[in-house]
BALOBA-1460 file (C-alpha; in Angstrom, 3 decimals):
// residues 124
<rec num="1" residu="m" x="-138.161" y="60.962" z="-21.482"/>
<rec num="2" residu="r" x="-136.253" y="57.737" z="-22.229"/>
<rec num="3" residu="i" x="-136.191" y="58.524" z="-25.960"/>
<rec num="4" residu="a" x="-134.796" y="62.002" z="-25.304"/>
<rec num="5" residu="l" x="-132.055" y="60.514" z="-23.101"/>
<rec num="6" residu="l" x="-131.230" y="57.920" z="-25.749"/>
<rec num="7" residu="v" x="-130.990" y="60.574" z="-28.473"/>
<rec num="8" residu="a" x="-128.749" y="62.717" z="-26.248"/>
<rec num="9" residu="a" x="-126.512" y="59.751" z="-25.423"/>
<rec num="10" residu="v" x="-126.120" y="58.810" z="-29.091"/>
<rec num="11" residu="a" x="-125.258" y="62.408" z="-29.985"/>
<rec num="12" residu="l" x="-122.584" y="62.540" z="-27.283"/>
<rec num="13" residu="l" x="-121.083" y="59.221" z="-28.350"/>
<rec num="14" residu="a" x="-120.940" y="60.122" z="-32.038"/>
<rec num="15" residu="p" x="-117.349" y="60.367" z="-33.253"/>
<rec num="16" residu="a" x="-115.826" y="63.769" z="-33.954"/>
<rec num="17" residu="s" x="-115.562" y="62.771" z="-37.613"/>
<rec num="18" residu="a" x="-119.340" y="63.025" z="-37.790"/>
<rec num="19" residu="q" x="-118.744" y="66.804" z="-37.823"/>
<rec num="20" residu="a" x="-116.145" y="66.544" z="-40.582"/>
<rec num="21" residu="a" x="-116.526" y="68.398" z="-43.858"/>
<rec num="22" residu="f" x="-114.855" y="67.261" z="-47.087"/>
<rec num="23" residu="r" x="-115.450" y="68.628" z="-50.571"/>
<rec num="24" residu="d" x="-113.267" y="67.699" z="-53.526"/>
<rec num="25" residu="f" x="-113.065" y="69.234" z="-56.984"/>
<rec num="26" residu="r" x="-110.768" y="69.158" z="-59.990"/>
<rec num="27" residu="s" x="-109.744" y="71.162" z="-63.016"/>
<rec num="28" residu="p" x="-111.446" y="70.399" z="-66.351"/>
<rec num="29" residu="s" x="-108.213" y="68.805" z="-67.603"/>
<rec num="30" residu="g" x="-108.074" y="66.561" z="-64.524"/>
<rec num="31" residu="k" x="-104.396" y="67.459" z="-64.030"/>
<rec num="32" residu="v" x="-105.059" y="69.365" z="-60.778"/>
<rec num="33" residu="a" x="-107.324" y="68.148" z="-57.987"/>
<rec num="34" residu="c" x="-108.136" y="69.810" z="-54.683"/>
<rec num="35" residu="a" x="-110.123" y="69.197" z="-51.529"/>
<rec num="36" residu="f" x="-111.446" y="71.397" z="-48.761"/>
<rec num="37" residu="y" x="-111.396" y="69.735" z="-45.346"/>
<rec num="38" residu="s" x="-112.116" y="70.434" z="-41.696"/>
<rec num="39" residu="d" x="-113.237" y="68.534" z="-38.623"/>
<rec num="40" residu="a" x="-113.460" y="69.059" z="-34.886"/>
<rec num="41" residu="e" x="-109.663" y="68.864" z="-34.543"/>
<rec num="42" residu="t" x="-108.545" y="70.302" z="-37.893"/>
<rec num="43" residu="p" x="-109.213" y="73.907" z="-38.859"/>
<rec num="44" residu="p" x="-110.431" y="74.483" z="-42.440"/>
<rec num="45" residu="l" x="-107.810" y="73.845" z="-45.103"/>
<rec num="46" residu="v" x="-107.493" y="73.312" z="-48.823"/>
<rec num="47" residu="r" x="-105.059" y="70.895" z="-50.395"/>
<rec num="48" residu="c" x="-104.227" y="70.565" z="-54.084"/>
<rec num="49" residu="d" x="-102.378" y="67.766" z="-55.886"/>
<rec num="50" residu="w" x="-101.141" y="67.848" z="-59.469"/>
<rec num="51" residu="q" x="-100.045" y="65.222" z="-61.962"/>
<rec num="52" residu="g" x="-96.367" y="64.434" z="-61.516"/>
<rec num="53" residu="a" x="-96.258" y="65.912" z="-57.999"/>
<rec num="54" residu="d" x="-94.027" y="63.089" z="-56.725"/>
<rec num="55" residu="d" x="-95.576" y="62.797" z="-53.240"/>
<rec num="56" residu="e" x="-95.976" y="66.552" z="-52.783"/>
<rec num="57" residu="a" x="-99.096" y="68.642" z="-52.321"/>
<rec num="58" residu="m" x="-99.805" y="72.299" z="-51.669"/>
<rec num="59" residu="q" x="-101.811" y="73.062" z="-48.531"/>
<rec num="60" residu="l" x="-103.316" y="76.259" z="-47.114"/>
<rec num="61" residu="g" x="-105.291" y="77.041" z="-43.982"/>
<rec num="62" residu="e" x="-107.354" y="80.116" z="-43.220"/>
<rec num="63" residu="t" x="-104.385" y="81.580" z="-41.346"/>
<rec num="64" residu="g" x="-100.707" y="81.380" z="-42.169"/>
<rec num="65" residu="r" x="-98.916" y="80.783" z="-45.431"/>
<rec num="66" residu="a" x="-99.288" y="78.015" z="-47.982"/>
<rec num="67" residu="r" x="-96.978" y="75.043" z="-47.527"/>
<rec num="68" residu="v" x="-95.642" y="72.267" z="-49.684"/>
<rec num="69" residu="r" x="-96.369" y="68.997" z="-47.882"/>
<rec num="70" residu="h" x="-94.972" y="65.506" z="-48.282"/>
<rec num="71" residu="v" x="-98.002" y="63.253" z="-48.740"/>
<rec num="72" residu="t" x="-98.609" y="59.533" z="-48.927"/>
<rec num="73" residu="d" x="-102.156" y="59.772" z="-50.269"/>
<rec num="74" residu="s" x="-103.874" y="61.735" z="-53.011"/>
<rec num="75" residu="v" x="-106.946" y="63.887" z="-53.531"/>
<rec num="76" residu="m" x="-106.856" y="63.116" z="-57.286"/>
<rec num="77" residu="n" x="-110.377" y="61.818" z="-57.872"/>
<rec num="78" residu="p" x="-111.695" y="61.439" z="-61.424"/>
<rec num="79" residu="e" x="-115.238" y="61.502" z="-59.994"/>
<rec num="80" residu="a" x="-114.745" y="64.851" z="-58.218"/>
<rec num="81" residu="r" x="-116.828" y="67.829" z="-59.285"/>
<rec num="82" residu="v" x="-115.263" y="69.712" z="-62.212"/>
<rec num="83" residu="l" x="-114.575" y="73.367" z="-61.434"/>
<rec num="84" residu="r" x="-114.823" y="74.945" z="-64.870"/>
<rec num="85" residu="y" x="-112.230" y="77.486" z="-65.990"/>
<rec num="86" residu="g" x="-113.090" y="80.949" z="-64.716"/>
<rec num="87" residu="r" x="-115.269" y="79.585" z="-61.897"/>
<rec num="88" residu="s" x="-114.552" y="79.644" z="-58.175"/>
<rec num="89" residu="t" x="-115.610" y="77.738" z="-55.096"/>
<rec num="90" residu="t" x="-115.458" y="78.876" z="-51.478"/>
<rec num="91" residu="f" x="-115.234" y="76.953" z="-48.218"/>
<rec num="92" residu="r" x="-115.516" y="79.157" z="-45.158"/>
<rec num="93" residu="r" x="-112.652" y="81.686" z="-45.638"/>
<rec num="94" residu="l" x="-110.840" y="79.746" z="-48.391"/>
<rec num="95" residu="k" x="-111.467" y="80.352" z="-52.088"/>
<rec num="96" residu="c" x="-110.161" y="78.558" z="-55.184"/>
<rec num="97" residu="i" x="-110.402" y="79.697" z="-58.792"/>
<rec num="98" residu="s" x="-109.889" y="77.387" z="-61.761"/>
<rec num="99" residu="r" x="-108.025" y="78.886" z="-64.695"/>
<rec num="100" residu="r" x="-106.445" y="77.416" z="-67.809"/>
<rec num="101" residu="r" x="-103.027" y="78.169" z="-66.329"/>
<rec num="102" residu="g" x="-103.832" y="76.287" z="-63.096"/>
<rec num="103" residu="m" x="-105.708" y="76.406" z="-59.804"/>
<rec num="104" residu="t" x="-105.330" y="79.418" z="-57.508"/>
<rec num="105" residu="c" x="-106.368" y="79.092" z="-53.869"/>
<rec num="106" residu="r" x="-106.350" y="81.957" z="-51.383"/>
<rec num="107" residu="s" x="-107.237" y="82.584" z="-47.772"/>
<rec num="108" residu="l" x="-109.751" y="85.424" z="-47.628"/>
<rec num="109" residu="a" x="-108.591" y="86.027" z="-44.049"/>
<rec num="110" residu="s" x="-104.813" y="86.288" z="-44.571"/>
<rec num="111" residu="g" x="-104.497" y="86.985" z="-48.306"/>
<rec num="112" residu="h" x="-101.900" y="84.213" z="-48.611"/>
<rec num="113" residu="g" x="-102.316" y="81.436" z="-51.113"/>
<rec num="114" residu="f" x="-100.861" y="79.386" z="-53.948"/>
<rec num="115" residu="r" x="-101.090" y="78.690" z="-57.670"/>
<rec num="116" residu="v" x="-100.690" y="75.116" z="-58.872"/>
<rec num="117" residu="s" x="-100.313" y="73.644" z="-62.338"/>
<rec num="118" residu="v" x="-98.389" y="70.695" z="-63.700"/>
<rec num="119" residu="e" x="-95.701" y="73.083" z="-64.959"/>
<rec num="120" residu="k" x="-95.380" y="75.417" z="-61.951"/>
<rec num="121" residu="q" x="-96.249" y="75.705" z="-58.276"/>
<rec num="122" residu="e" x="-95.905" y="78.987" z="-56.391"/>
<rec num="123" residu="r" x="-96.884" y="80.445" z="-53.042"/>
<rec num="124" residu="f" x="-97.813" y="84.042" z="-52.259"/>
């Protein structure tokens, strides 16, 4: 009984970040990097950075439109998993496809999304 109470107490005291999910990936060129993220307080989102972004990033949640955000950090990680051209990855209702012309991320729920490359960034 005491062990069960101890396990329950530890589970209740665990920080919300213990439920966090983070998965980063990058284009084969390494010029675009993205990360899926969610936790107990943040709904699922995808964020992409690109070389030369000058403290800007593109961000998209499962609902709503993509936004350009001012950022003070980066998801550019040379150790991140490479998402080969023509391949996609999905996180809940968010999907990103790597192409030679850039990374396209879309909400499967809203249909909104963005395309990001070093040369061009656009929202749809």
